[in-house]
C-alpha positions as CSV (number, residue, x, y, z in Angstrom):
1,X,26.8,28.5,34.7
2,X,26.9,27.5,31.4
3,X,27.7,30.6,28.7
4,X,24.5,32.5,26.8
5,X,23.9,31.4,23.6
6,X,24.7,34.3,21.0
7,X,21.5,35.3,18.9
8,X,21.0,34.9,15.6
9,X,20.4,38.3,13.7
10,X,17.4,37.4,12.3
11,X,15.3,40.3,9.1
12,X,11.9,41.1,9.2
13,X,10.0,40.1,6.5
14,X,7.4,42.8,5.7
15,X,3.6,40.9,4.1
16,X,2.0,43.7,1.9
17,X,-0.6,45.1,3.9
18,X,-3.1,46.0,1.1
19,X,-2.9,42.3,0.0
20,X,-6.3,40.0,0.8
21,X,-4.7,37.1,2.8
22,X,-4.7,35.9,5.9
23,X,-2.4,37.8,8.3
24,X,-1.8,40.8,6.2
25,X,0.6,43.3,7.8
26,X,2.2,40.7,10.4
27,X,5.7,41.5,10.6
28,X,7.4,37.7,11.3
29,X,11.3,37.6,12.5
30,X,13.2,35.2,10.3
31,X,17.3,34.6,11.0
32,X,18.8,36.1,8.3
33,X,20.3,32.3,7.6
34,X,17.8,30.5,7.2
35,X,16.7,33.3,4.6
36,X,20.4,32.8,2.9
37,X,19.4,29.9,2.6
38,X,16.1,29.5,0.9
39,X,16.3,32.8,-0.7
40,X,20.1,33.2,-1.7
41,X,21.5,29.8,-2.0
42,X,19.0,28.8,-4.7
43,X,20.0,31.3,-6.9
44,X,23.6,31.0,-6.9
45,X,23.1,27.7,-7.4
46,X,21.1,28.4,-10.5
47,X,23.1,30.8,-11.8
48,X,26.5,28.9,-11.6
49,X,25.2,25.7,-13.1
50,X,22.0,27.0,-15.1
51,X,23.5,30.1,-16.8
52,X,27.1,31.8,-16.5
53,X,29.5,28.2,-16.2
54,X,29.9,26.0,-19.6
55,X,30.1,22.4,-19.6
56,X,32.5,19.6,-20.8
57,X,30.4,20.1,-24.9
58,X,31.6,24.0,-24.2
59,X,28.5,25.5,-24.3
60,X,27.1,27.5,-21.5
61,X,22.4,26.7,-21.2
62,X,22.0,29.5,-23.8
63,X,23.7,28.6,-26.3
64,X,22.6,25.0,-26.0
65,X,19.3,25.6,-26.4
66,X,19.5,27.8,-29.2
67,X,21.8,25.5,-31.1
68,X,19.2,22.4,-30.8
69,X,16.6,24.5,-31.6
70,X,18.2,25.6,-35.2
71,X,18.5,21.7,-36.0
72,X,15.3,21.0,-34.9
73,X,14.1,23.8,-37.5
74,X,16.6,22.2,-40.2
75,X,18.6,24.7,-40.9
76,X,21.6,22.5,-40.8
77,X,21.3,21.9,-44.2
78,X,18.0,24.5,-45.4
79,X,18.1,27.6,-46.2
80,X,17.9,30.6,-43.9
81,X,14.6,31.2,-41.9
82,X,14.9,35.0,-39.9
83,X,15.9,35.1,-36.5
84,X,12.6,36.3,-35.3
85,X,11.7,32.9,-36.2
86,X,14.8,30.9,-34.5
87,X,14.0,33.7,-31.4
88,X,10.4,33.1,-30.8
89,X,10.9,28.7,-31.1
90,X,13.8,28.6,-29.1
91,X,12.0,30.2,-26.3
92,X,10.4,26.7,-26.6
93,X,13.6,25.2,-24.1
94,X,14.9,29.0,-22.3
95,X,12.1,30.8,-20.8
96,X,14.4,34.1,-20.8
97,X,12.8,37.2,-23.3
98,X,13.5,37.3,-26.8
99,X,16.3,39.9,-26.3
100,X,18.2,37.6,-24.0
101,X,18.2,35.4,-26.6
102,X,18.5,37.2,-29.4
103,X,21.6,38.4,-28.1
104,X,22.9,35.0,-27.5
105,X,22.6,34.2,-30.8
106,X,24.2,37.3,-32.0
107,X,27.1,36.3,-30.6
108,X,27.1,32.9,-31.9
109,X,27.0,34.8,-35.3
110,X,29.9,34.7,-38.5
111,X,29.0,38.3,-38.5
112,X,30.0,39.4,-35.2
113,X,32.9,38.4,-35.2
114,X,33.2,37.1,-31.6
115,X,34.2,33.5,-32.0
116,X,37.0,31.7,-34.2
117,X,34.6,29.4,-35.6
118,X,31.1,30.7,-35.5
119,X,28.3,28.2,-35.5
120,X,25.8,30.7,-36.9
121,X,25.9,31.6,-40.6
122,X,24.8,34.9,-40.2
123,X,23.2,37.2,-42.6
124,X,22.3,40.9,-42.0
125,X,23.8,43.5,-39.9
126,X,24.6,41.4,-36.3
127,X,27.2,44.0,-35.1
128,X,31.1,43.5,-34.5
129,X,32.4,41.9,-31.0
130,X,35.2,44.4,-31.7
131,X,32.6,47.2,-32.0
132,X,31.1,49.3,-28.6
133,X,28.4,51.2,-30.5
134,X,27.9,49.3,-33.5
135,X,25.0,48.1,-32.5
136,X,23.0,44.8,-33.8
137,X,20.3,44.8,-36.0
138,X,16.6,43.6,-34.8
139,X,15.7,40.6,-35.2
140,X,13.2,40.8,-37.9
141,X,15.7,41.8,-40.6
142,X,18.3,39.4,-40.0
143,X,18.4,35.8,-41.0
144,X,20.7,32.8,-40.1
145,X,21.1,28.7,-40.2
146,X,23.7,26.7,-38.6
147,X,27.1,26.8,-39.7
148,X,28.2,23.9,-41.9
149,X,30.8,22.7,-38.3
150,X,27.4,22.1,-36.5
151,X,27.0,18.9,-38.0
152,X,30.1,18.0,-35.2
153,X,28.0,19.6,-33.0
154,X,24.6,16.7,-33.5
155,X,26.5,13.7,-35.5
156,X,24.6,11.2,-34.2
157,X,22.5,13.3,-31.9
158,X,19.3,10.3,-32.2
159,X,21.7,7.8,-31.3
160,X,21.6,7.9,-27.8
161,X,25.0,9.4,-27.2
162,X,23.7,11.8,-25.1
163,X,20.9,12.2,-22.4
164,X,17.5,14.3,-22.8
165,X,15.6,16.0,-20.2
166,X,12.3,18.0,-20.0
167,X,12.3,21.2,-20.8
168,X,10.5,24.0,-18.1
169,X,7.3,22.9,-18.8
170,X,7.9,19.0,-20.1
171,X,5.9,19.9,-22.9
172,X,8.9,18.5,-25.3
173,X,13.0,17.1,-24.6
174,X,16.4,19.0,-25.1
175,X,19.7,17.4,-24.6
176,X,22.1,17.8,-21.2
177,X,25.5,18.4,-23.3
178,X,25.8,18.3,-27.9
179,X,27.6,14.8,-28.9
180,X,30.3,17.0,-30.0
181,X,33.2,14.8,-31.7
182,X,36.0,17.4,-31.0
183,X,37.3,19.4,-28.0
184,X,34.8,22.6,-28.7
185,X,35.2,24.2,-24.9
186,X,39.1,25.0,-25.9
187,X,38.3,26.0,-30.0
188,X,35.9,28.6,-28.7
189,X,35.8,31.6,-26.2
190,X,34.2,31.4,-23.6
191,X,33.4,33.6,-20.4
192,X,31.0,33.2,-17.9
193,X,30.1,35.5,-14.2
194,X,28.4,33.3,-11.9
195,X,28.1,34.1,-8.2
196,X,31.3,34.0,-6.3
197,X,32.7,32.6,-9.4
198,X,33.8,32.9,-12.9
199,X,35.0,31.4,-16.3
200,X,37.1,32.8,-19.0
201,X,38.8,30.0,-21.3
202,X,41.2,31.4,-24.2
203,X,40.0,30.1,-27.8
204,X,42.6,27.3,-29.6
205,X,44.0,27.1,-32.8
206,X,41.3,24.0,-34.1
207,X,44.1,22.0,-35.8
208,X,46.1,22.1,-32.7
209,X,43.8,21.4,-30.5
210,X,42.6,18.0,-32.7
211,X,46.1,17.4,-32.6
212,X,47.2,17.7,-28.8
213,X,44.0,15.4,-28.4
214,X,45.0,13.2,-30.3
215,X,48.7,13.0,-28.4
216,X,46.7,12.8,-25.3
217,X,44.0,9.9,-26.0
218,X,48.5,8.1,-27.3
219,X,49.4,9.0,-24.7
220,X,48.4,11.0,-21.2
221,X,51.7,12.1,-20.8
222,X,52.3,13.7,-23.4
223,X,54.2,17.2,-24.1
224,X,51.2,19.8,-24.7
225,X,53.3,22.8,-25.1
226,X,55.1,21.4,-27.9
227,X,51.2,21.4,-30.3
228,X,48.9,23.7,-28.6
229,X,51.4,26.4,-28.5
230,X,49.6,29.8,-27.7
231,X,45.8,30.7,-28.3
232,X,43.9,31.9,-31.0
233,X,41.9,34.9,-30.8
234,X,38.6,35.2,-34.2
235,X,40.3,39.2,-33.9
236,X,43.8,38.4,-34.4
237,X,46.4,40.3,-32.8
238,X,49.4,39.0,-31.2
239,X,50.3,36.7,-28.7
240,X,53.5,37.8,-26.6
241,X,54.9,34.4,-25.8
242,X,56.0,34.1,-21.8
243,X,56.9,30.5,-21.3
244,X,56.3,30.1,-18.0
245,X,53.2,31.8,-18.3
246,X,51.5,29.5,-20.8
247,X,52.9,26.5,-19.0
248,X,50.6,27.6,-15.7
249,X,47.8,28.3,-18.1
250,X,48.4,24.3,-19.5
251,X,49.1,23.6,-15.8
252,X,46.5,25.0,-13.6
253,X,44.5,27.0,-16.2
254,X,45.0,30.1,-14.8
255,X,47.1,33.1,-16.1
256,X,47.8,35.7,-18.0
257,X,48.2,36.3,-21.9
258,X,49.4,39.5,-23.4
259,X,48.1,40.0,-26.5
260,X,49.1,42.9,-28.6
261,X,47.1,44.8,-31.8
262,X,48.5,44.5,-35.1
263,X,49.7,47.6,-36.9
264,X,51.1,49.2,-40.3
265,X,53.0,52.3,-40.8
266,X,51.6,54.0,-44.2
267,X,54.5,56.1,-45.3
268,X,52.8,57.6,-47.9
269,X,50.2,59.0,-45.8
270,X,52.2,59.3,-43.1
271,X,49.4,57.3,-40.9
272,X,49.8,54.5,-38.8
273,X,46.6,51.9,-39.6
274,X,45.9,49.3,-36.7
275,X,44.1,46.4,-38.2
276,X,43.8,44.0,-35.7
277,X,43.2,44.6,-32.0
278,X,43.0,42.5,-27.8
279,X,39.9,40.5,-27.7
280,X,39.6,42.3,-24.4
281,X,39.0,45.8,-25.9
282,X,36.5,47.5,-28.4
283,X,38.0,50.0,-31.0
284,X,35.6,52.9,-29.1
285,X,37.8,52.4,-25.4
286,X,40.9,52.5,-27.5
287,X,40.6,56.1,-29.4
288,X,38.7,57.6,-26.0
289,X,41.8,56.4,-24.1
290,X,44.0,58.0,-27.1
291,X,42.0,61.3,-27.4
292,X,42.2,61.4,-22.9
293,X,46.0,61.2,-23.3
294,X,46.8,63.6,-26.0
295,X,43.9,66.0,-24.4
296,X,46.6,65.7,-20.8
297,X,49.5,66.4,-23.6
298,X,50.8,62.9,-22.8
299,X,50.8,62.0,-26.6
300,X,51.8,64.8,-28.6
301,X,52.9,62.9,-32.1
302,X,49.0,62.8,-33.4
303,X,47.0,65.2,-36.1
304,X,43.9,63.1,-35.7
305,X,42.8,59.7,-34.5
306,X,40.1,58.2,-36.6
307,X,37.9,54.7,-36.4
308,X,38.1,53.9,-40.3
309,X,36.2,50.0,-39.8
310,X,34.1,49.1,-42.4
311,X,32.7,46.0,-45.1
312,X,37.0,45.3,-45.4
313,X,37.3,45.1,-41.3
314,X,38.4,46.9,-38.6
315,X,40.9,49.9,-39.1
316,X,42.0,52.8,-37.1
317,X,43.7,54.9,-38.6
318,X,46.6,57.8,-36.3
319,X,47.8,60.7,-38.4
320,X,51.1,61.4,-37.2
321,X,53.1,64.6,-37.1
322,X,56.2,65.6,-38.6
323,X,58.9,63.4,-38.5
324,X,57.1,61.0,-35.5
325,X,59.0,57.7,-35.0
326,X,55.6,55.3,-36.0
327,X,58.0,52.5,-34.2
328,X,58.3,55.0,-30.9
329,X,55.0,56.1,-30.4
330,X,53.1,52.6,-30.9
331,X,55.7,51.5,-28.0
332,X,54.3,54.4,-25.8
333,X,50.6,53.4,-27.0
334,X,50.7,50.0,-26.3
335,X,51.8,50.7,-22.8
336,X,49.7,53.6,-22.4
337,X,46.1,52.7,-24.1
338,X,44.2,49.2,-24.4
339,X,46.1,48.7,-27.5
340,X,48.0,45.6,-25.4
341,X,46.1,44.0,-23.1
342,X,45.9,41.0,-21.1
343,X,43.7,38.2,-21.6
344,X,43.1,36.8,-17.7
345,X,42.4,32.9,-17.9
346,X,40.4,31.0,-15.8
347,X,39.0,28.0,-17.0
348,X,35.9,26.9,-15.0
349,X,34.0,24.4,-15.8
350,X,31.3,22.2,-14.7
351,X,32.1,18.8,-15.0
352,X,28.9,16.7,-13.4
353,X,27.3,19.6,-12.4
354,X,29.8,21.0,-10.1
355,X,32.4,23.8,-11.3
356,X,36.3,22.4,-11.4
357,X,39.0,25.0,-12.7
358,X,41.2,23.0,-14.8
359,X,44.6,23.6,-16.5
360,X,44.6,21.7,-20.7
361,X,45.1,18.7,-19.7
362,X,43.0,17.7,-17.4
363,X,40.1,19.7,-19.1
364,X,40.4,17.5,-22.4
365,X,41.5,14.4,-20.1
366,X,37.7,14.8,-19.0
367,X,36.4,15.5,-22.6
368,X,37.9,12.6,-24.1
369,X,36.4,10.8,-21.6
370,X,32.7,12.9,-22.3
371,X,33.5,11.2,-26.3
372,X,34.6,7.8,-25.5
373,X,30.7,7.5,-23.5
374,X,29.3,8.8,-26.2
375,X,31.0,6.8,-28.7
376,X,30.1,3.9,-26.6
377,X,26.4,4.6,-26.5
378,X,26.3,4.9,-30.3
379,X,27.8,1.8,-30.8
380,X,25.7,0.3,-28.0
381,X,22.2,2.0,-30.1
382,X,23.6,0.8,-33.4
383,X,24.7,-2.8,-32.5
384,X,21.1,-2.7,-30.7
385,X,19.3,-2.3,-33.9
386,X,21.5,-4.4,-36.0
387,X,21.2,-7.7,-33.4
388,X,17.6,-7.0,-33.5
389,X,17.6,-7.0,-37.2
390,X,19.5,-10.2,-37.6
391,X,16.9,-11.7,-35.1
392,X,14.2,-11.0,-37.8
393,X,16.4,-12.4,-41.0
394,X,17.4,-15.5,-38.3
395,X,13.8,-16.1,-38.1
396,X,13.3,-15.7,-42.2
397,X,16.4,-18.1,-42.8
398,X,13.7,-20.7,-40.7
399,X,10.5,-20.0,-43.3
400,X,12.6,-19.8,-46.3
401,X,13.8,-23.5,-45.6
402,X,10.4,-24.6,-46.3
403,X,8.1,-21.7,-47.8
404,X,5.5,-24.0,-48.8
405,X,4.4,-24.6,-45.2
406,X,4.8,-21.4,-44.7
407,X,2.2,-20.7,-46.8
408,X,0.2,-23.8,-46.1
409,X,-0.1,-22.7,-42.8
410,X,-1.3,-19.4,-43.5
411,X,-3.7,-20.9,-46.0
412,X,-5.0,-23.1,-43.6
413,X,-5.3,-21.0,-40.8
414,X,-9.0,-19.8,-40.7
415,X,-8.7,-16.6,-38.3
416,X,-5.8,-14.0,-39.3
417,X,-5.1,-13.4,-35.5
418,X,-4.4,-17.1,-35.0
419,X,-1.4,-16.5,-38.5
420,X,1.5,-15.6,-36.1
421,X,1.3,-18.6,-33.0
422,X,0.7,-20.8,-36.1
423,X,3.9,-20.2,-37.7
424,X,5.6,-20.0,-34.3
425,X,4.4,-23.7,-33.4
426,X,5.0,-24.6,-37.0
427,X,8.9,-23.0,-37.3
428,X,9.8,-22.6,-33.6
429,X,10.1,-18.8,-33.9
430,X,9.2,-16.1,-31.1
431,X,6.6,-13.2,-31.6
432,X,9.0,-10.7,-33.4
433,X,10.1,-13.3,-36.0
434,X,7.0,-14.8,-36.4
435,X,5.1,-10.8,-36.5
436,X,8.0,-10.1,-39.2
437,X,7.3,-13.3,-41.6
438,X,3.7,-12.6,-41.3
439,X,4.3,-9.0,-43.2
440,X,6.3,-10.2,-45.9
441,X,4.5,-9.6,-48.9
442,X,3.6,-12.2,-51.9
443,X,6.3,-11.0,-54.5
444,X,8.9,-10.9,-52.5
445,X,8.8,-14.8,-52.0
446,X,11.4,-15.2,-55.1
447,X,15.0,-16.5,-55.0
448,X,16.3,-13.3,-55.4
449,X,14.7,-12.0,-52.3
450,X,15.9,-15.2,-50.6
451,X,19.5,-14.7,-51.8
452,X,19.6,-10.9,-50.6
453,X,18.4,-11.6,-47.1
454,X,20.7,-14.1,-46.9
455,X,23.8,-12.7,-47.8
456,X,22.5,-9.4,-45.3
457,X,22.1,-11.5,-42.3
458,X,26.2,-12.4,-43.1
459,X,26.2,-8.9,-43.2
460,X,24.9,-8.1,-40.1
461,X,26.9,-10.7,-37.8
462,X,30.5,-9.4,-39.5
463,X,29.4,-6.1,-37.9
464,X,27.7,-7.2,-35.0
465,X,31.3,-9.1,-34.2
466,X,33.1,-6.1,-35.5
467,X,31.0,-3.9,-32.9
468,X,31.2,-6.0,-29.7
469,X,35.9,-5.9,-30.6
470,X,35.7,-2.5,-30.5
471,X,33.8,-2.2,-27.1
472,X,35.9,-4.8,-25.4
473,X,39.0,-2.5,-27.1
474,X,39.6,0.3,-25.5
475,X,42.5,1.3,-28.0
476,X,39.4,0.4,-31.4
477,X,37.5,2.8,-29.9
478,X,40.3,5.5,-29.1
479,X,41.2,4.9,-32.7
480,X,37.3,6.1,-34.0
481,X,37.9,9.6,-32.1
482,X,41.2,9.8,-32.9
483,X,40.3,9.1,-37.1
484,X,37.1,11.9,-36.1
485,X,39.7,14.3,-34.7
486,X,41.8,13.9,-38.1
487,X,38.4,14.6,-40.3
488,X,37.7,17.4,-38.3
489,X,41.1,19.0,-38.6
490,X,40.7,18.5,-42.4
491,X,38.1,20.1,-43.1
492,X,37.3,22.6,-40.8
493,X,41.4,23.6,-39.7
494,X,42.9,27.2,-41.1
495,X,45.9,28.6,-40.5
496,X,46.7,31.0,-37.5
497,X,44.6,34.1,-37.0
498,X,47.0,35.4,-33.9
499,X,50.4,35.7,-34.5
500,X,53.1,34.4,-31.9
501,X,56.0,37.0,-30.9
502,X,58.9,35.3,-29.4
503,X,60.5,39.1,-28.8
504,X,59.5,42.2,-28.0
505,X,60.5,44.7,-30.3
506,X,58.6,47.6,-29.3
507,X,60.1,48.5,-25.9
508,X,58.5,51.2,-24.4
509,X,61.0,53.9,-23.4
510,X,60.2,56.7,-21.2
511,X,61.2,59.9,-23.1
512,X,62.9,62.9,-20.7
513,X,60.2,65.6,-21.7
514,X,62.0,68.8,-22.9
515,X,59.7,71.4,-20.8
516,X,61.2,74.8,-21.3
517,X,63.1,76.7,-18.8
518,X,62.0,79.7,-18.0
519,X,62.1,82.4,-14.6
520,X,58.6,82.1,-12.7
521,X,57.5,83.4,-9.7
522,X,55.4,81.0,-7.9
523,X,52.2,81.9,-5.1
524,X,50.7,80.0,-2.6
525,X,48.1,80.9,-0.4
526,X,47.1,80.1,3.1
527,X,43.6,78.5,1.5
528,X,45.7,76.2,-1.1
529,X,45.8,78.4,-4.1
530,X,48.6,78.4,-6.8
531,X,49.8,80.8,-9.2
532,X,52.3,80.2,-11.4
533,X,53.1,84.1,-13.3
534,X,56.0,84.8,-15.2
535,X,58.4,88.1,-14.5
536,X,56.9,89.9,-17.4
537,X,53.0,89.2,-16.8
538,X,53.7,90.2,-12.9
539,X,55.4,93.6,-14.1
540,X,52.0,94.5,-16.0
541,X,49.3,93.5,-13.3
542,X,50.7,92.7,-9.0
543,X,47.9,93.2,-7.5
544,X,46.6,89.9,-7.0
545,X,43.1,88.8,-6.8
546,X,42.4,86.9,-3.8
547,X,39.2,84.6,-2.4
548,X,38.2,86.6,0.8
549,X,39.9,85.7,3.5
550,X,42.6,84.5,1.9
551,X,46.6,85.9,1.8
552,X,49.4,85.0,0.0
553,X,51.8,82.6,2.3
554,X,54.8,82.2,-0.3
555,X,56.1,84.0,-3.1
556,X,59.3,82.3,-4.7
557,X,61.3,82.7,-7.7
558,X,62.7,80.2,-9.5
559,X,62.5,78.2,-12.7
560,X,59.4,76.7,-15.3
561,X,61.0,72.9,-14.7
562,X,61.2,72.3,-10.9
563,X,59.4,70.5,-8.9
564,X,56.7,71.2,-7.0
565,X,56.1,69.4,-3.3
566,X,53.2,69.9,-1.3
567,X,52.9,68.8,2.2
568,X,49.8,68.5,4.0
569,X,47.5,68.6,7.3
570,X,47.3,64.6,7.1
571,X,50.8,63.8,6.6
572,X,51.2,63.4,3.3
573,X,53.5,65.3,0.1
574,X,51.6,65.7,-3.4
575,X,54.1,66.0,-5.9
576,X,53.9,67.6,-9.4
577,X,55.9,69.6,-12.2
578,X,55.3,73.5,-12.1
579,X,55.0,73.0,-16.0
580,X,52.3,71.2,-15.1
581,X,50.5,74.1,-14.6
582,X,49.1,76.8,-17.2
583,X,51.0,80.2,-16.7
584,X,48.1,83.1,-15.4
585,X,47.9,85.9,-14.5
586,X,47.6,87.5,-10.8
587,X,44.9,88.7,-11.6
588,X,43.2,85.6,-11.6
589,X,42.0,83.1,-8.4
590,X,44.8,80.3,-9.4
591,X,45.0,76.2,-9.3
592,X,43.4,74.8,-6.0
593,X,45.9,72.5,-5.2
594,X,43.2,70.2,-3.3
595,X,41.1,69.5,-7.0
596,X,44.3,69.9,-9.2
597,X,46.3,66.9,-7.2
598,X,43.3,65.1,-6.5
599,X,43.8,65.1,-2.3
600,X,41.7,63.2,0.0
601,X,38.3,65.2,1.1
602,X,39.2,67.7,3.6
603,X,42.4,67.7,3.4
604,X,44.7,71.0,3.0
605,X,48.2,71.4,1.6
606,X,49.7,73.5,4.0
607,X,53.1,74.3,2.8
608,X,55.1,74.3,-0.8
609,X,58.4,73.3,-1.9
610,X,59.9,73.9,-5.2
611,X,63.2,72.6,-6.1
612,X,65.3,71.6,-9.3
613,X,68.0,69.0,-7.4
614,X,66.5,67.7,-3.6
615,X,69.3,69.5,-2.1
616,X,68.3,71.8,1.4
617,X,66.5,70.2,4.3
618,X,62.9,70.5,5.4
619,X,62.1,71.6,9.2
620,X,58.7,70.3,10.9
621,X,58.6,72.1,14.8
622,X,55.5,70.2,16.6
623,X,53.8,71.7,19.4
624,X,55.1,69.0,21.6
625,X,58.8,71.6,21.2
626,X,60.5,69.4,19.1
627,X,62.2,70.2,15.9
628,X,62.3,67.2,13.1
629,X,65.3,68.1,10.2
630,X,65.0,66.0,7.1
631,X,66.9,65.9,3.9
632,X,65.0,67.3,1.1
633,X,66.7,64.4,-0.8
634,X,64.3,61.3,0.9
635,X,61.3,63.0,-0.5
636,X,63.2,62.0,-3.7
637,X,61.6,59.0,-5.6
638,X,62.8,57.0,-9.1
639,X,59.5,56.6,-10.1
640,X,57.3,59.5,-11.2
641,X,55.2,58.7,-7.5
642,X,52.5,61.6,-7.0
643,X,51.8,61.2,-3.4
644,X,54.0,60.0,-0.2
645,X,52.2,58.7,2.7
646,X,54.2,59.8,6.3
647,X,56.0,62.6,4.9
648,X,56.3,63.6,8.9
649,X,55.4,62.2,11.7
650,X,52.2,62.4,13.4
651,X,53.0,62.6,17.0
652,X,52.4,65.7,17.8
653,X,50.6,68.5,15.8
654,X,52.7,70.2,13.3
655,X,53.2,74.4,14.1
656,X,55.4,75.1,11.8
657,X,57.0,73.6,8.2
658,X,60.0,75.4,6.1
659,X,62.4,74.6,3.8
660,X,65.9,75.6,4.1
661,X,69.1,75.8,1.8
662,X,71.3,76.1,4.5
663,X,71.2,75.7,8.3
664,X,69.7,79.1,9.6
665,X,68.0,80.7,13.0
666,X,64.1,80.5,14.1
667,X,62.1,81.9,16.1
668,X,60.2,80.1,18.5
669,X,57.4,81.1,20.7
670,X,55.9,79.4,23.9
671,X,51.2,79.8,25.0
672,X,53.6,80.7,27.9
673,X,54.9,84.0,26.5
674,X,58.2,82.4,26.0
675,X,61.0,82.9,23.3
676,X,64.2,81.0,22.1
677,X,65.9,81.7,19.2
678,X,67.7,77.8,17.5
679,X,70.0,77.1,15.2
680,X,69.1,74.4,12.5
681,X,72.8,73.5,12.5
682,X,72.1,71.9,16.3
683,X,69.8,69.3,14.4
684,X,71.3,66.5,13.3
685,X,69.0,65.6,9.8
686,X,67.6,62.3,9.5
687,X,66.7,60.5,5.4
688,X,63.9,58.6,7.8
689,X,60.8,61.2,6.7
690,X,58.7,60.7,9.7
691,X,60.9,60.9,12.6
692,X,60.2,62.5,15.6
693,X,62.9,64.9,16.0
694,X,64.5,66.0,18.6
695,X,63.5,67.7,21.9
696,X,64.0,72.0,21.0
697,X,62.3,74.1,23.8
698,X,61.7,72.6,27.3
699,X,57.8,73.3,27.7
700,X,56.5,73.9,31.8
701,X,53.4,71.9,32.1
702,X,50.3,72.7,30.4
703,X,52.7,74.9,27.9
704,X,52.8,74.2,24.1
705,X,54.7,75.3,21.2
706,X,52.7,77.7,19.2
707,X,54.3,79.9,16.4
708,X,57.6,80.0,14.3
709,X,59.1,82.4,12.3
710,X,62.9,82.8,10.6
711,X,64.5,85.4,12.8
712,X,64.8,87.7,9.5
713,X,61.4,88.0,9.7
714,X,61.5,88.9,13.8
715,X,62.0,92.4,15.1
716,X,63.6,92.3,18.8
717,X,65.4,94.8,20.4
718,X,67.6,92.5,22.0
719,X,68.7,88.5,20.1
720,X,71.0,87.5,22.5
721,X,68.5,87.7,25.3
722,X,66.7,84.6,23.9
723,X,69.3,83.2,21.5
724,X,71.1,79.6,22.8
725,X,74.3,77.7,22.1
726,X,72.4,73.8,23.1
727,X,69.3,72.5,23.2
728,X,67.2,71.8,24.6
729,X,67.0,75.1,25.8
730,X,63.7,76.9,28.2
731,X,64.3,79.9,26.4
732,X,63.6,83.9,27.9
733,X,60.4,85.6,29.4
734,X,59.1,87.9,26.7
735,X,61.0,91.6,27.4
736,X,58.5,94.4,27.8
737,X,59.8,96.1,24.9
738,X,59.7,93.5,22.4
739,X,56.2,93.3,24.0
740,X,55.8,97.2,23.0
741,X,56.5,95.9,19.8
742,X,53.5,94.6,18.8
743,X,55.6,91.7,17.7
744,X,53.4,89.3,16.0
745,X,54.9,85.3,15.4
746,X,52.8,84.0,12.1
747,X,53.9,82.3,9.0
């Protein structure tokens, strides 16, 4: 029998029952795969291709539409226009709302300081890319025009260098790409999140990019690392050079670049002034993190932190306490705050409508191929114009050989519409040439005009020959591109803003925090509450405030600088410092450990171990009768880990857990009223935390280990009755006199 075909999952479409349409209210089953193909996939592709990812000209569709609209408005050479006017005109190409268009234009502006080479020359408040709270003014209050560098974006765009398509309602045309004369894809940062993929391209110095591109045009195996040394961001900062990571970015287009803030120390004011930050963060995020660390007590060297950003630029001021080393403090802050952050590169670019992640070499190779095509199309366009012009002049030259004959033909022709055909017959020229000759004014039939047209014909023939040679020679074509790149680099190149640091001078050295060591009493309750009380406070008041039904199960004298280990019912141990807890009073309820240490939902703290040297042993007693002995040093870690999993075995329910500084005796009681005294010296210690242990007491059928207490706490009439020299042992039945003493075994 053939196997049954698995039924495909379906979704139900609910038609609006109030709509007056045929079949309203009918539920139609539709396969979910079909729903994804018809509804989700077109949306995903639209986001990838038409919104979030840049193309080889360095622009997303929204950027291109805004810049082209401004170009058609004459804002490349003319005065600024109101931003609201630009946004309204852009909506002819971009069907999105005005808010989205304006926000995109803001990020392209010089005032926002997001781009290394801004495309929009702005006037007014355009916010700041490095600030979360400095919002831009409404479009009716600001003005803008295209920056001078945009001349390189639109050069020869009217010479058929790129394709044009209809806008969304087919009322006008827009370019599919811009014929950029330099690799804009690498000179300005581009970040976009699509569906299932993203793009993050860092910016590089314009001159370095042009030099690298020229090198690749001349030699495809050119050493890129020799000219393109590191990224360059509009906000500056310091790039911590990593040769391997930079090589990975150049080769694959992926990698993580470490950017650090720039600061200076004002000795007179005893403050640190941060003037440049990584491009991936904001001033507010940095300040919020510093304030948070100060509240947690991790940063104690500061008196104040202020945002002093003004018209002169970004500035975060940190007021230091006396005798604080600014470099050591900055090393700590760089490690613990976004003052040092990573820019994760993902050079994902649309090439011919398909997303591709490429390294710098491959990306520039695609740009070079694109630029070659643009230059070829421009030359073809100019060549056609010149050939058309030469064709007219060749016809004119035939006429000029016998002007009297041409005049006679025109004069003797009775009807105007016969002039062109008669000239064609009389001189053997085509219709286009005859039309041109017929339109020549009588005043132009002089020697000067004739000589001028003849010399123009010779010049055109030379230019046409030169253009045809360029189209046949790849080297001559590349020379044009190289000359344009050199011109752009010379005209718009600028010094690096992001400094390259080849050595990390600020290395964070964790300070062993000086915790004051003084006597404290630690209390732990059955409900998981913890109190740290000084002896002086305990002498003044020793009456505990507890929740109803709660009792103190551990009371330990120790020092304030000890570590605390809290074992839980989920085979985990949470570590903390006693100094992290505030000194309290017996009259207060204390800290709830599961909340304080951020334990898992419903997790209970069972036992507390304070230690300064991790000596002694942990004893775990299981319902199966097994006993595990683990060195406490097994829970010691070099790093300050907050939680350790697998703190003890989960093969059998835990009955009791104890920490012992040295071997001692314990009284075990089973559910069938048998007891056994076991000395922990009989159990070999293990370094493996989740060991199952060894059998301590033999259990009969249906019996389990019920309670375990230190022998010192037990009140027995005859201890020898229950003591054994070897384990496992059955133990002995509880004697009547021990039952009569109403012995209660509990922790």
